[in-house]
C-alpha positions as CSV (number, residue, x, y, z in Angstrom):
1,X,51.1,79.3,38.3
2,X,53.7,81.9,37.4
3,X,52.5,85.3,36.4
4,X,54.9,85.5,33.5
5,X,53.7,83.4,30.6
6,X,56.5,84.3,28.2
7,X,59.2,81.6,28.4
8,X,61.7,84.0,26.7
9,X,61.4,86.7,29.2
10,X,64.7,87.6,30.8
11,X,64.3,89.3,34.2
12,X,67.9,90.2,34.5
13,X,68.0,92.0,31.1
14,X,64.7,93.8,32.0
15,X,66.3,95.1,35.2
16,X,69.4,96.2,33.4
17,X,67.3,98.1,30.8
18,X,65.3,99.8,33.6
19,X,68.4,100.9,35.4
20,X,70.1,102.2,32.3
21,X,67.0,104.1,31.2
22,X,66.6,105.8,34.6
23,X,70.3,106.5,34.8
24,X,70.5,108.3,31.4
25,X,70.6,112.0,31.3
26,X,67.8,113.6,29.5
27,X,68.8,115.3,26.2
28,X,67.0,117.4,23.7
29,X,66.7,114.4,21.4
30,X,64.8,112.5,24.1
31,X,61.9,114.9,23.5
32,X,61.4,113.6,20.0
33,X,57.9,112.1,19.5
34,X,57.3,108.5,18.8
35,X,57.1,107.9,15.1
36,X,57.3,104.2,14.5
37,X,54.2,102.4,15.8
38,X,52.6,99.0,16.1
39,X,49.7,98.7,13.7
40,X,46.4,99.1,15.6
41,X,44.8,95.7,16.3
42,X,41.5,96.8,14.6
43,X,43.4,97.2,11.3
44,X,45.8,94.3,11.7
45,X,43.0,91.8,12.2
46,X,41.4,92.7,8.8
47,X,44.4,92.0,6.6
48,X,47.6,91.0,8.6
49,X,49.6,90.3,5.4
50,X,49.4,94.0,4.4
51,X,51.2,95.1,7.6
52,X,53.6,92.2,8.2
53,X,56.8,92.0,6.0
54,X,56.9,88.9,3.8
55,X,60.5,89.0,2.5
56,X,62.7,91.4,4.4
57,X,62.8,92.9,7.9
58,X,63.9,96.5,8.3
59,X,64.3,97.6,11.9
60,X,63.8,95.7,15.1
61,X,60.1,94.8,15.1
62,X,60.4,91.7,12.8
63,X,64.2,91.2,12.8
64,X,64.2,87.8,14.5
65,X,61.5,86.2,12.4
66,X,62.9,82.9,11.0
67,X,61.2,83.2,7.6
68,X,62.9,86.5,6.9
69,X,66.5,85.4,7.7
70,X,67.2,84.4,4.1
71,X,67.5,88.1,3.2
72,X,70.1,88.8,5.9
73,X,72.9,87.7,3.6
74,X,71.9,90.3,1.0
75,X,71.9,92.9,3.7
76,X,75.4,91.9,4.9
77,X,76.6,92.0,1.3
78,X,75.2,95.6,1.0
79,X,77.1,96.5,4.2
80,X,80.3,95.2,2.8
81,X,80.0,97.3,-0.4
82,X,79.2,100.3,1.8
83,X,82.4,99.7,3.8
84,X,84.4,99.8,0.6
85,X,82.8,103.1,-0.3
86,X,83.7,104.6,3.1
87,X,87.5,104.2,2.2
88,X,89.1,106.3,5.0
89,X,87.0,104.9,7.8
90,X,85.6,101.5,8.7
91,X,82.0,100.4,9.0
92,X,82.7,99.8,12.6
93,X,83.2,103.5,13.1
94,X,79.7,104.2,11.8
95,X,78.3,101.6,14.2
96,X,80.1,103.2,17.2
97,X,78.7,106.6,16.1
98,X,75.2,105.1,16.1
99,X,75.8,103.7,19.6
100,X,76.1,107.3,20.8
101,X,72.7,108.0,19.3
102,X,71.1,104.9,20.9
103,X,68.7,106.9,23.2
104,X,67.5,108.9,20.2
105,X,66.9,105.7,18.2
106,X,65.0,104.0,21.0
107,X,62.7,106.9,21.5
108,X,61.5,106.7,17.9
109,X,59.8,103.3,18.6
110,X,56.5,102.9,20.3
111,X,57.5,99.4,21.5
112,X,60.2,98.8,24.0
113,X,63.2,97.4,22.2
114,X,64.7,94.4,24.1
115,X,68.1,94.8,22.4
116,X,71.5,95.7,23.7
117,X,73.1,99.0,22.6
118,X,75.6,97.4,20.3
119,X,73.1,94.9,18.8
120,X,70.7,97.8,18.0
121,X,73.5,99.9,16.4
122,X,74.7,97.0,14.2
123,X,71.1,96.3,13.2
124,X,70.4,99.9,12.2
125,X,73.7,100.2,10.3
126,X,73.2,97.1,8.2
127,X,69.6,97.9,7.4
128,X,70.5,101.5,6.5
129,X,73.2,100.2,4.1
130,X,70.7,97.9,2.4
131,X,68.0,100.5,2.1
132,X,70.4,103.1,0.5
133,X,71.7,100.6,-2.0
134,X,68.1,99.5,-2.9
135,X,67.0,103.1,-3.3
136,X,70.0,103.8,-5.5
137,X,68.0,102.7,-8.5
138,X,65.8,105.8,-8.0
139,X,68.7,108.3,-8.0
140,X,67.8,111.4,-10.0
141,X,70.4,113.3,-11.9
142,X,69.9,117.0,-11.8
143,X,67.7,118.1,-14.7
144,X,67.2,114.6,-16.0
145,X,64.8,111.7,-15.7
146,X,65.1,108.7,-13.5
147,X,68.3,106.7,-14.1
148,X,68.6,103.0,-13.6
149,X,71.7,102.2,-11.5
150,X,71.4,98.7,-10.2
151,X,74.3,96.8,-8.9
152,X,75.0,93.2,-10.0
153,X,74.4,91.6,-6.6
154,X,71.0,93.3,-6.3
155,X,70.0,92.9,-9.9
156,X,67.6,90.1,-9.2
157,X,65.9,92.1,-6.4
158,X,66.1,95.7,-7.6
159,X,64.4,96.4,-10.9
160,X,63.1,99.9,-11.7
161,X,61.0,98.6,-14.6
162,X,58.8,96.8,-12.0
163,X,58.8,93.5,-13.8
164,X,60.6,91.7,-11.0
165,X,58.3,90.2,-8.4
166,X,61.1,90.3,-5.8
167,X,61.5,94.1,-6.4
168,X,57.8,94.6,-5.7
169,X,57.9,92.4,-2.7
170,X,60.7,94.5,-1.2
171,X,58.8,97.7,-2.1
172,X,55.8,96.5,-0.2
173,X,57.9,95.6,2.8
174,X,59.8,98.8,3.1
175,X,56.6,101.0,3.2
176,X,55.1,99.0,6.1
177,X,54.6,100.9,9.3
178,X,56.2,98.3,11.5
179,X,59.2,98.0,9.1
180,X,60.8,101.4,9.4
181,X,64.0,102.8,10.7
182,X,64.5,106.5,11.5
183,X,65.5,108.6,8.5
184,X,68.3,110.4,10.3
185,X,70.2,107.1,10.3
186,X,70.2,107.2,6.5
187,X,71.3,110.8,6.6
188,X,74.2,110.0,9.0
189,X,75.4,107.2,6.7
190,X,75.4,109.4,3.7
191,X,77.2,112.1,5.7
192,X,80.0,109.6,6.2
193,X,80.1,109.0,2.4
194,X,79.7,112.7,1.3
195,X,81.9,115.8,1.7
196,X,79.0,117.8,3.2
197,X,75.7,117.5,5.0
198,X,73.9,119.5,2.2
199,X,75.1,117.1,-0.5
200,X,74.1,114.1,1.7
201,X,70.6,115.6,2.0
202,X,70.3,116.2,-1.7
203,X,71.3,112.6,-2.5
204,X,68.8,111.2,0.0
205,X,66.0,113.6,-1.3
206,X,66.6,112.5,-4.9
207,X,66.3,108.8,-3.9
208,X,63.1,109.4,-1.9
209,X,61.5,111.5,-4.7
210,X,62.3,108.8,-7.2
211,X,60.7,106.2,-4.9
212,X,57.6,108.5,-4.6
213,X,57.3,108.7,-8.4
214,X,57.3,104.9,-8.5
215,X,55.0,104.2,-5.6
216,X,52.6,107.2,-5.5
217,X,49.1,106.2,-6.6
218,X,48.5,109.8,-7.8
219,X,50.2,111.7,-10.7
220,X,53.1,113.5,-9.2
221,X,52.7,117.2,-10.0
222,X,55.6,119.2,-11.4
223,X,56.0,121.4,-8.3
224,X,56.3,119.0,-5.4
225,X,55.7,120.4,-1.9
226,X,58.9,121.6,-0.3
227,X,59.8,118.9,2.1
228,X,62.9,119.0,4.3
229,X,64.5,115.6,4.7
230,X,65.6,116.5,8.2
231,X,62.0,117.0,9.2
232,X,60.8,113.5,8.1
233,X,60.7,110.7,10.6
234,X,61.1,107.8,8.2
235,X,60.4,106.6,4.7
236,X,56.7,106.1,5.2
237,X,56.4,109.5,6.8
238,X,58.1,111.1,3.7
239,X,55.6,109.3,1.4
240,X,52.7,110.6,3.6
241,X,53.9,114.2,3.5
242,X,54.2,114.1,-0.3
243,X,50.8,112.3,-1.0
244,X,48.6,113.8,1.7
245,X,47.8,117.6,1.6
246,X,48.1,119.5,4.8
247,X,45.1,121.5,5.9
248,X,45.6,125.1,7.0
249,X,43.0,124.9,9.8
250,X,42.5,121.4,11.0
251,X,39.2,120.7,12.6
252,X,38.7,117.7,14.7
253,X,35.3,116.2,15.5
254,X,34.6,114.0,18.5
255,X,32.6,110.8,18.2
256,X,29.4,112.2,19.7
257,X,29.6,115.3,17.5
258,X,30.1,113.1,14.4
259,X,27.2,110.9,15.3
260,X,25.0,114.0,15.7
261,X,26.3,115.1,12.3
262,X,25.5,111.8,10.7
263,X,22.0,111.8,12.2
264,X,21.3,115.3,10.8
265,X,22.6,114.1,7.4
266,X,20.4,111.1,7.4
267,X,17.4,113.2,8.4
268,X,18.2,115.6,5.5
269,X,18.3,112.7,3.1
270,X,14.9,111.5,4.2
271,X,13.3,114.9,4.1
272,X,11.5,113.9,0.9
273,X,9.3,111.5,2.8
274,X,9.2,113.2,6.2
275,X,5.8,114.8,5.7
276,X,4.3,111.7,4.2
277,X,5.5,109.6,7.2
278,X,3.9,112.1,9.6
279,X,0.6,111.9,7.7
280,X,0.8,108.2,7.6
281,X,1.3,107.9,11.3
282,X,-1.5,110.3,12.1
283,X,-4.0,108.4,9.9
284,X,-2.8,105.2,11.5
285,X,-3.6,106.5,14.9
286,X,-7.0,107.9,13.8
287,X,-7.9,104.6,12.1
288,X,-7.1,102.6,15.2
289,X,-9.6,104.4,17.4
290,X,-13.4,104.5,17.7
291,X,-15.8,104.0,14.8
292,X,-13.0,104.2,12.2
293,X,-11.3,101.2,13.7
294,X,-14.6,99.2,13.5
295,X,-15.0,100.3,9.9
296,X,-11.4,99.3,9.1
297,X,-12.0,95.8,10.6
298,X,-15.2,95.5,8.6
299,X,-13.6,96.5,5.3
300,X,-10.7,94.0,5.9
301,X,-12.7,91.1,7.4
302,X,-15.9,91.4,5.3
303,X,-14.2,89.9,2.2
304,X,-13.0,87.0,4.3
305,X,-16.5,86.4,5.6
306,X,-18.0,86.4,2.1
307,X,-15.3,84.2,0.7
308,X,-15.8,81.7,3.5
309,X,-19.2,80.9,2.0
310,X,-18.0,80.5,-1.6
311,X,-16.6,77.1,-2.8
312,X,-13.0,76.8,-3.7
313,X,-11.8,79.9,-1.8
314,X,-10.7,78.3,1.4
315,X,-7.0,78.7,0.8
316,X,-7.4,82.4,-0.2
317,X,-9.5,82.9,2.9
318,X,-6.8,81.6,5.1
319,X,-4.2,83.9,3.5
320,X,-6.4,87.0,3.8
321,X,-7.1,86.1,7.5
322,X,-3.5,85.7,8.3
323,X,-2.7,89.0,6.5
324,X,-5.5,90.9,8.3
325,X,-5.0,89.5,11.8
326,X,-1.2,89.8,11.7
327,X,-1.1,93.4,10.5
328,X,-1.3,95.0,13.9
329,X,1.3,92.7,15.3
330,X,3.6,93.4,12.3
331,X,3.2,97.2,12.8
332,X,4.0,96.8,16.5
333,X,7.1,94.7,15.8
334,X,8.3,97.3,13.2
335,X,7.9,100.1,15.7
336,X,9.9,98.2,18.4
337,X,12.7,97.5,15.8
338,X,12.7,101.1,14.8
339,X,13.0,102.1,18.4
340,X,15.9,99.7,19.0
341,X,17.7,101.0,15.9
342,X,17.3,104.5,17.2
343,X,19.0,103.6,20.5
344,X,21.9,101.9,18.8
345,X,24.9,104.0,17.6
346,X,25.0,104.5,13.8
347,X,27.4,102.6,11.6
348,X,29.9,105.2,10.3
349,X,32.5,102.9,8.7
350,X,31.1,103.8,5.2
351,X,30.2,107.3,4.0
352,X,26.6,107.7,3.0
353,X,26.8,108.6,-0.6
354,X,25.4,107.0,-3.8
355,X,27.6,104.7,-5.9
356,X,29.1,105.7,-9.2
357,X,26.5,103.8,-11.1
358,X,23.6,105.5,-9.2
359,X,25.2,109.0,-9.7
360,X,25.7,108.3,-13.4
361,X,22.1,107.3,-13.8
362,X,21.0,110.5,-12.0
363,X,22.9,112.7,-14.6
364,X,26.3,113.1,-12.8
365,X,29.5,113.4,-14.8
366,X,33.0,112.3,-13.7
367,X,36.2,114.0,-14.7
368,X,39.8,113.9,-13.7
369,X,41.3,116.6,-11.4
370,X,44.8,117.9,-11.6
371,X,46.7,117.1,-8.4
372,X,46.0,114.7,-5.6
373,X,43.4,114.5,-2.8
374,X,43.1,118.3,-2.4
375,X,41.8,118.6,-6.0
376,X,38.6,116.7,-5.2
377,X,35.6,118.9,-6.0
378,X,32.0,119.0,-7.2
379,X,30.6,121.5,-9.7
380,X,26.9,122.0,-9.0
381,X,26.3,123.9,-12.3
382,X,27.5,121.1,-14.5
383,X,27.0,118.2,-12.1
384,X,30.6,117.2,-12.5
385,X,32.4,115.2,-9.9
386,X,36.2,115.9,-10.1
387,X,38.5,113.1,-8.7
388,X,42.3,112.8,-9.0
389,X,43.6,110.1,-11.2
390,X,44.6,107.1,-9.0
391,X,46.8,104.2,-10.3
392,X,46.2,100.8,-8.8
393,X,48.8,98.1,-9.0
394,X,50.1,95.2,-6.9
395,X,51.7,97.6,-4.4
396,X,48.8,100.0,-3.9
397,X,46.8,98.2,-1.3
398,X,49.7,97.7,1.1
399,X,50.7,101.3,0.7
400,X,47.2,102.6,1.3
401,X,46.6,100.4,4.3
402,X,49.9,101.5,5.9
403,X,49.3,105.2,5.2
404,X,45.9,104.8,6.9
405,X,47.5,103.0,9.9
406,X,50.3,105.6,10.2
407,X,47.8,108.5,9.9
408,X,45.6,106.9,12.6
409,X,48.6,106.4,14.9
410,X,50.4,109.7,14.4
411,X,48.1,112.4,13.1
412,X,46.6,114.7,15.7
413,X,44.3,116.5,13.2
414,X,41.8,115.2,10.7
415,X,42.5,111.9,9.0
416,X,42.6,113.2,5.5
417,X,43.8,110.1,3.7
418,X,41.5,107.9,5.6
419,X,38.6,110.1,4.6
420,X,39.6,109.8,1.0
421,X,39.6,106.0,1.2
422,X,36.2,106.1,2.8
423,X,34.9,108.3,0.0
424,X,36.2,105.9,-2.7
425,X,34.8,103.0,-0.7
426,X,31.4,104.8,-0.6
427,X,31.1,105.4,-4.3
428,X,32.5,102.1,-5.4
429,X,30.4,99.0,-4.7
430,X,30.8,96.8,-7.7
431,X,33.1,96.3,-10.7
432,X,30.6,98.3,-12.8
433,X,31.5,101.4,-10.7
434,X,35.2,100.8,-11.3
435,X,34.6,100.3,-15.0
436,X,32.8,103.7,-15.2
437,X,35.7,105.5,-13.4
438,X,38.2,103.7,-15.5
439,X,36.5,104.8,-18.7
440,X,36.6,108.4,-17.5
441,X,40.3,108.2,-16.6
442,X,39.9,108.5,-12.9
443,X,41.2,105.0,-12.2
444,X,44.2,103.5,-14.0
445,X,43.7,99.8,-13.3
446,X,46.8,97.7,-13.5
447,X,45.3,94.9,-11.5
448,X,43.9,91.7,-13.0
449,X,40.3,92.9,-13.3
450,X,37.8,95.6,-12.3
451,X,36.4,93.2,-9.7
452,X,39.8,93.1,-7.9
453,X,40.0,96.9,-7.9
454,X,36.5,97.0,-6.4
455,X,37.5,94.6,-3.7
456,X,40.5,96.7,-2.9
457,X,38.4,99.8,-2.2
458,X,35.6,97.9,-0.4
459,X,38.2,96.3,1.9
460,X,39.3,99.8,3.1
461,X,36.2,100.5,5.2
462,X,37.7,100.1,8.7
463,X,38.9,103.3,10.4
464,X,40.2,103.8,13.9
465,X,38.5,107.0,15.0
466,X,35.9,109.4,13.6
467,X,37.1,112.6,11.9
468,X,35.9,115.5,9.9
469,X,37.7,116.8,6.8
470,X,36.0,120.1,5.8
471,X,36.7,120.2,2.1
472,X,35.9,116.5,1.6
473,X,32.7,116.7,3.8
474,X,31.6,119.7,1.8
475,X,31.9,117.8,-1.5
476,X,30.0,114.8,0.0
477,X,27.2,117.1,1.3
478,X,26.9,118.9,-2.1
479,X,26.7,115.6,-4.0
480,X,24.0,114.2,-1.6
481,X,21.9,117.3,-1.8
482,X,22.1,117.5,-5.6
483,X,21.3,113.8,-5.9
484,X,18.3,113.9,-3.6
485,X,17.0,116.9,-5.5
486,X,16.7,115.0,-8.8
487,X,13.1,114.2,-9.8
488,X,14.1,110.8,-11.1
489,X,15.6,110.0,-7.7
490,X,12.5,111.3,-5.8
491,X,10.1,109.2,-7.9
492,X,12.2,106.1,-7.6
493,X,12.5,106.4,-3.8
494,X,8.7,107.1,-3.5
495,X,7.8,104.0,-5.6
496,X,10.3,101.8,-3.8
497,X,9.3,103.0,-0.3
498,X,5.5,103.1,-0.7
499,X,4.7,100.6,-3.4
500,X,7.3,97.9,-4.0
501,X,8.4,97.6,-0.4
502,X,4.9,98.0,1.1
503,X,3.1,94.7,1.5
504,X,0.2,96.5,3.3
505,X,-0.4,98.6,0.1
506,X,-0.4,95.5,-2.1
507,X,-2.7,93.6,0.3
508,X,-5.2,96.5,0.4
509,X,-5.1,96.9,-3.4
510,X,-5.9,93.1,-3.8
511,X,-8.6,93.2,-1.2
512,X,-10.4,96.2,-2.8
513,X,-10.1,94.6,-6.3
514,X,-11.5,91.3,-5.0
515,X,-14.3,93.1,-3.2
516,X,-15.2,95.0,-6.3
517,X,-15.4,91.8,-8.4
518,X,-17.5,90.0,-5.8
519,X,-19.9,93.0,-5.6
520,X,-20.1,93.0,-9.4
521,X,-20.8,89.2,-9.3
522,X,-23.6,89.7,-6.7
523,X,-25.1,92.5,-8.7
524,X,-25.2,90.4,-11.9
525,X,-26.7,87.5,-10.0
526,X,-29.6,89.6,-8.7
527,X,-30.3,91.9,-11.7
528,X,-29.2,89.7,-14.5
529,X,-26.3,91.4,-16.1
530,X,-26.4,89.0,-19.1
531,X,-29.9,90.2,-20.1
532,X,-29.0,93.8,-19.5
533,X,-25.9,93.6,-21.7
534,X,-27.8,91.7,-24.3
535,X,-30.5,94.4,-24.3
536,X,-27.9,97.2,-24.6
537,X,-26.3,95.3,-27.5
538,X,-29.6,95.0,-29.4
539,X,-30.4,98.7,-28.8
540,X,-27.1,99.7,-30.2
541,X,-27.6,97.5,-33.3
542,X,-31.0,99.1,-34.0
543,X,-29.6,102.6,-33.6
544,X,-26.8,101.8,-36.1
């Protein structure tokens, strides 16, 4: 059986690529880091449609997919219009210029590109022409608001008002991690159309900022962070730099350290019952040894022995016997399960934090914060949880998932945006949680229902690696400590843990009550309770 299972594999082309790569001289551009990745399989398996373009292919990863070929004619039409704008030079000249940059283009991609130099250059040139024309509707005039400038051939695809489903489909496709081209190609094309590099960068920056205003889930602040277009790898990278704050001192946590941290956090949250558990275990050990064990068995088995001699109690006797005899086995099984859980690694996909509904019942308030993720805070004095206003629409989930995928693939420091999505996933469990945040202005829900918004957040639970984000972890810790310190929470946990969830307690209570009633019945049978009560009644009547 042949080792190569791919029928399309071309050995001759593979050898040519290897020889060319080894024969090329190393340049400064060859040291550029990889910036366009394949989506990690752990994320792709959860929701493939959020990472796979559905309408248009930008770049080489999905270029040959048959279902995307229909959009190629619109891309070629955009290239023709770009050629008319170049005037003095031909589109072919721009392609030849990109062929000289071919090593720099290839090094941007994580996956080996099985394309010839000329094929890759034409692909990049045509895709760049389409992207620039599509982004033209977001052009910003100096000192003015967004201006709608859509061309007739693109009018059914590009619609700044957002009412066109085709426009939103393209928006979702162009922000996908696997559907990117290097941003310097767009800069080069604008340089061919502009008298200076500075003007080309200004035009590109205005288009990208307009796109951010349309796509960003957070309210864009007046003073945007200063971002150099030349320092951005691609369109998704620009969006990430605008949306996600940069930490001054990144602190990374390894998996073992994070597990230890989670164990300590869990122990802190259970501190309320720690002493009671120790006392309970100590009493259990004492009661299972010596005379106390004999007395315990007598107290539990004596009612069964008495009931066995009474008519009509056969069924109740069997139930009590089963409860009494299986108690020790049940305790042993619980101890073994607890030991097994201790040996297993903790589940860290969801942050341990109460939901919005639980926090609200405990007296927490929610308020909007000015800014984006960096504005998240908790005020202990007023018990107010500050969260940035986030807008949810048909494009939000795809943008969120690809930002998480890009951050996991590219970021060397803490996964800030991933931690934010984990926080929102932790506090939102149901549509009631979304409703509370919507009423407070934290969530602007443009989806069909609150349930759909809750499903969006609950589907964002998978992360690639463990991380620690200091300012977010501090907020989570403060909220948990304040929540655990509330008396209503302490009483609720105590009742749930020791009363409602404790079948042993209920069994003992029923046994004691039954024993008391039987003792009272025996006393009355011997001493005549009816005559005694009748005598007391007569005495009371005489005194009155």
